[in-house]
C-alpha positions as a Markdown table, in Angstrom:
| # | Residue | x | y | z |
|---|---|---|---|---|
| 1 | Met | 173.7 | 112.1 | 107.4 |
| 2 | Glu | 175.4 | 109.1 | 108.9 |
| 3 | Tyr | 177.8 | 109.3 | 111.9 |
| 4 | Asn | 180.8 | 108.2 | 109.8 |
| 5 | Asp | 180.1 | 111.0 | 107.4 |
| 6 | Ile | 180.0 | 113.5 | 110.2 |
| 7 | Lys | 183.2 | 112.2 | 111.7 |
| 8 | Lys | 185.0 | 112.4 | 108.4 |
| 9 | Leu | 183.9 | 116.0 | 108.0 |
| 10 | Ile | 185.2 | 116.8 | 111.5 |
| 11 | Asp | 188.6 | 115.1 | 110.7 |
| 12 | Asp | 188.9 | 116.8 | 107.3 |
| 13 | Met | 188.1 | 120.1 | 108.9 |
| 14 | Gly | 190.8 | 119.5 | 111.6 |
| 15 | Asn | 193.4 | 118.7 | 108.9 |
| 16 | Ser | 192.6 | 121.6 | 106.7 |
| 17 | Lys | 193.6 | 125.3 | 106.8 |
| 18 | Ile | 189.9 | 126.4 | 106.8 |
| 19 | Asp | 188.7 | 128.2 | 109.9 |
| 20 | Ser | 185.0 | 128.1 | 109.2 |
| 21 | Leu | 182.5 | 126.0 | 107.2 |
| 22 | Asp | 178.7 | 126.2 | 106.7 |
| 23 | Ile | 176.8 | 123.5 | 104.7 |
| 24 | Glu | 173.1 | 123.4 | 104.1 |
| 25 | Phe | 171.6 | 120.3 | 102.5 |
| 26 | Pro | 168.3 | 120.2 | 100.6 |
| 27 | Asp | 166.7 | 118.0 | 103.2 |
| 28 | Gly | 167.0 | 120.7 | 105.8 |
| 29 | Ile | 170.2 | 119.5 | 107.6 |
| 30 | Lys | 172.6 | 122.3 | 108.4 |
| 31 | Ile | 176.2 | 121.8 | 109.4 |
| 32 | Ser | 178.3 | 124.7 | 110.8 |
| 33 | Met | 181.9 | 124.2 | 111.9 |
| 34 | Lys | 184.4 | 126.7 | 113.3 |
| 35 | Lys | 188.0 | 126.0 | 114.2 |
| 36 | Asn | 189.4 | 128.3 | 116.9 |
| 37 | Ser | 190.7 | 127.1 | 120.3 |
| 38 | Gln | 188.2 | 124.2 | 120.1 |
| 39 | Lys | 186.4 | 122.3 | 117.4 |
| 40 | Glu | 182.6 | 122.9 | 117.4 |
| 41 | Val | 180.1 | 121.1 | 115.2 |
| 42 | Val | 176.4 | 121.9 | 115.3 |
| 43 | Ile | 174.0 | 119.9 | 113.1 |
| 44 | Thr | 170.3 | 120.7 | 112.9 |
| 45 | Ser | 167.5 | 119.0 | 111.0 |
| 46 | Pro | 163.9 | 120.0 | 110.4 |
| 47 | Gln | 162.9 | 118.1 | 113.5 |
| 48 | Ala | 165.1 | 120.5 | 115.6 |
| 49 | Asn | 167.6 | 117.7 | 116.7 |
| 50 | Val | 170.9 | 119.2 | 117.6 |
| 51 | Ile | 174.2 | 117.3 | 118.0 |
| 52 | Glu | 177.1 | 119.2 | 119.5 |
| 53 | Ala | 180.7 | 117.9 | 119.7 |
| 54 | Ser | 183.6 | 119.8 | 121.1 |
| 55 | Ala | 187.2 | 118.9 | 121.9 |
| 56 | Pro | 189.0 | 121.6 | 123.8 |
| 57 | Met | 192.6 | 122.0 | 123.0 |
| 58 | Thr | 195.1 | 122.9 | 125.6 |
| 59 | Val | 198.5 | 124.4 | 124.8 |
| 60 | Pro | 201.3 | 124.4 | 127.4 |
| 61 | Val | 202.8 | 127.7 | 128.1 |
| 62 | Val | 206.6 | 127.7 | 127.9 |
| 63 | Lys | 208.8 | 130.7 | 128.6 |
| 64 | Lys | 211.3 | 131.8 | 126.0 |
| 65 | Glu | 214.3 | 130.9 | 128.1 |
| 66 | Gln | 213.0 | 127.3 | 128.5 |
| 67 | Glu | 211.9 | 126.9 | 124.9 |
| 68 | Ser | 215.4 | 126.5 | 123.4 |
| 69 | Ser | 216.5 | 124.0 | 126.0 |
| 70 | Leu | 213.3 | 121.9 | 125.7 |
| 71 | Val | 213.7 | 121.7 | 121.9 |
| 72 | Lys | 217.3 | 120.5 | 122.2 |
| 73 | Val | 216.4 | 117.8 | 124.8 |
| 74 | Glu | 213.4 | 116.6 | 122.8 |
| 75 | Lys | 215.4 | 116.4 | 119.6 |
| 76 | Asn | 218.2 | 114.5 | 121.3 |
| 77 | Glu | 215.8 | 112.0 | 122.9 |
| 78 | Glu | 214.0 | 111.4 | 119.6 |
| 79 | Glu | 217.3 | 110.9 | 117.7 |
| 80 | Asn | 218.4 | 108.2 | 120.1 |
| 81 | Tyr | 215.1 | 106.2 | 119.9 |
| 82 | Lys | 213.4 | 104.3 | 117.1 |
| 83 | Ile | 209.6 | 104.3 | 117.5 |
| 84 | Val | 207.4 | 101.3 | 116.7 |
| 85 | Lys | 204.0 | 102.8 | 115.8 |
| 86 | Ser | 200.6 | 101.1 | 115.6 |
| 87 | Pro | 199.8 | 100.2 | 112.0 |
| 88 | Met | 196.0 | 100.1 | 112.9 |
| 89 | Val | 193.3 | 100.9 | 115.3 |
| 90 | Gly | 192.6 | 98.1 | 117.8 |
| 91 | Thr | 193.2 | 96.7 | 121.3 |
| 92 | Phe | 196.8 | 96.3 | 122.4 |
| 93 | Tyr | 197.9 | 93.1 | 124.1 |
| 94 | Glu | 201.3 | 92.6 | 125.5 |
| 95 | Ser | 201.1 | 88.8 | 125.6 |
| 96 | Pro | 199.6 | 85.9 | 123.5 |
| 97 | Ser | 197.1 | 85.1 | 126.4 |
| 98 | Pro | 196.3 | 86.5 | 129.8 |
| 99 | Glu | 198.2 | 83.7 | 131.7 |
| 100 | Lys | 201.4 | 84.0 | 129.6 |
| 101 | Glu | 204.3 | 86.4 | 129.9 |
| 102 | Ala | 204.6 | 89.6 | 127.8 |
| 103 | Phe | 206.3 | 89.2 | 124.5 |
| 104 | Val | 208.8 | 91.9 | 125.5 |
| 105 | Lys | 209.6 | 94.0 | 128.6 |
| 106 | Val | 211.7 | 97.2 | 129.1 |
| 107 | Gly | 215.4 | 96.2 | 128.9 |
| 108 | Asp | 214.8 | 93.2 | 126.5 |
| 109 | Lys | 217.0 | 92.9 | 123.4 |
| 110 | Val | 214.9 | 92.6 | 120.2 |
| 111 | His | 215.6 | 91.7 | 116.6 |
| 112 | Lys | 214.0 | 92.8 | 113.4 |
| 113 | Gly | 211.0 | 90.6 | 112.8 |
| 114 | Gln | 210.5 | 89.6 | 116.4 |
| 115 | Val | 206.9 | 89.8 | 117.7 |
| 116 | Leu | 206.5 | 92.7 | 120.2 |
| 117 | Cys | 202.7 | 92.6 | 120.8 |
| 118 | Ile | 199.3 | 91.8 | 119.4 |
| 119 | Ile | 196.7 | 94.3 | 118.2 |
| 120 | Glu | 193.2 | 92.9 | 118.0 |
| 121 | Ala | 191.1 | 94.6 | 115.3 |
| 122 | Met | 187.6 | 93.3 | 114.4 |
| 123 | Lys | 188.2 | 90.0 | 116.2 |
| 124 | Leu | 191.5 | 89.4 | 114.3 |
| 125 | Met | 194.7 | 89.1 | 116.2 |
| 126 | Asn | 197.5 | 90.9 | 114.4 |
| 127 | Glu | 201.1 | 90.2 | 115.5 |
| 128 | Ile | 203.2 | 93.4 | 115.5 |
| 129 | Glu | 206.8 | 92.7 | 114.7 |
| 130 | Ser | 209.9 | 94.9 | 115.4 |
| 131 | Glu | 211.1 | 96.9 | 112.5 |
| 132 | Phe | 214.5 | 97.4 | 114.2 |
| 133 | Asp | 217.2 | 95.6 | 116.2 |
| 134 | Gly | 217.9 | 97.1 | 119.6 |
| 135 | Glu | 216.7 | 97.3 | 123.2 |
| 136 | Ile | 213.2 | 98.1 | 124.5 |
| 137 | Val | 213.5 | 101.4 | 126.4 |
| 138 | Glu | 209.8 | 102.1 | 126.9 |
| 139 | Val | 206.4 | 100.4 | 126.4 |
| 140 | Cys | 204.2 | 103.3 | 125.6 |
| 141 | Val | 200.8 | 101.6 | 126.0 |
| 142 | Lys | 199.3 | 99.6 | 128.8 |
| 143 | Asn | 197.9 | 96.1 | 128.3 |
| 144 | Glu | 194.3 | 96.0 | 126.8 |
| 145 | Tyr | 194.3 | 99.7 | 125.9 |
| 146 | Ile | 192.8 | 100.9 | 122.7 |
| 147 | Val | 195.4 | 102.2 | 120.3 |
| 148 | Glu | 195.0 | 104.5 | 117.2 |
| 149 | Tyr | 196.8 | 104.4 | 113.9 |
| 150 | Gly | 200.3 | 105.8 | 114.2 |
| 151 | Met | 200.3 | 105.8 | 118.0 |
| 152 | Pro | 203.7 | 105.0 | 119.5 |
| 153 | Leu | 203.8 | 101.5 | 121.0 |
| 154 | Phe | 207.5 | 101.0 | 121.8 |
| 155 | Lys | 210.7 | 103.0 | 122.0 |
| 156 | Ile | 213.8 | 101.1 | 120.9 |
| 157 | Lys | 217.4 | 102.2 | 121.4 |
């Protein structure tokens, strides 16, 4: 079984409502996944190779009194900002080259269609344009960091 197939199984398991899954293939490979407080994958083959992957999940504890006020603050903040999200997986660049200035900084006014950053994916430089008119309130990613699909890049007011 290839790495990408295993990763797809893990992702599908994480997005499903199933808590447990056991698969046994004719070639002797066994996959067992359980979803509780952490994801756990164990793969065994006839050669007794074992691959384990786990990603512990942490949940912040919030008292009941704090919960309602936190929800109100988060909703108000989200309502005031428009989020520009990454359309792909790649490396975030704030400027066209290392010696040039960033496309935008906090406080800059931007217009729809204006280039905000570049995301490099598979040696291709993709210019990410603003979907909104407004002012940059926050740059959510540092220069040269890896970004995932749907990850917030900028907050615009």
